[in-house]
N, C-alpha and C positions, 0 to 999 in steps of 0.2 A: 126651307128653300124649295121653291116650286120649279117645275120644268114645263113651261108653257109649250104646247105642241107636242109633248112627249106621247109616245104610243104606250098605253098602259095595258100590257098583256095579262096583268093579274086578274082582270075582270072578264077575260075572254075564255071561252071554252077551249081546252087544249087542242082539239082537232081543227079549230079555226085560227089559232094563234099563228101558225106558220104562214097561212095564206094571207092574213092581215099584215104580218110583218113583211112579207115579200112585196105586197102591194105598196106599202108605205116606203120601203127601201127603194123600190124601183122609181119612185118619184123624186128621189134625191139626186141632184146633179153631181158630177165629179167635183171634188174640192169642197163639198158641203157635208153637213152632218146632221144627226138628230139623236135625241135621247129616247130610250125605251125602258120601261120598268117591267120587272117580272118577279114572281114569288119564288123563283129558284134560279140557279145559274143556267142560262139558256143555251147549253151546249148543243142541243138539237138544232139550233139555228146556225151553227157554224158553217155547214155546207152551203146554206143559202147566202150567208154573208160573204163567203169566199167567192162564190159564183158571181155575185154582183160587184165584187171588187171593194169590199169594206174591210177596214181594220177596226178593232173594237178594244175598249177598255171597260172592264166591269168593276163596279164599286159596290161592295157589300155594305148596305146601309143598316140592315138588321137581319135577324134570323128569318124574316119573312119577306124581305125586299132586296132585290138587286137592281141597281141603277146602271144602265149600260149606255155608253157613249159610242155611237157608230159613225165613223167617218168614211166617206167614199173616196178612194184614191183615183 
């Protein structure tokens, strides 16, 4: 199952991941959503998500992949 348009943070340097996530999330309108992928539970992004008004659901796909659905309220 693919996720077209998903932000794949697994291939991003950790120090850039938050900046890229914030840029992508900022482009999402209220009532819209997007998927992002990470190699760990992205708890460090919770403050950014809360600040931008997102609610999230994480789905553990494997030991090395988290698929996260982020919806903007």
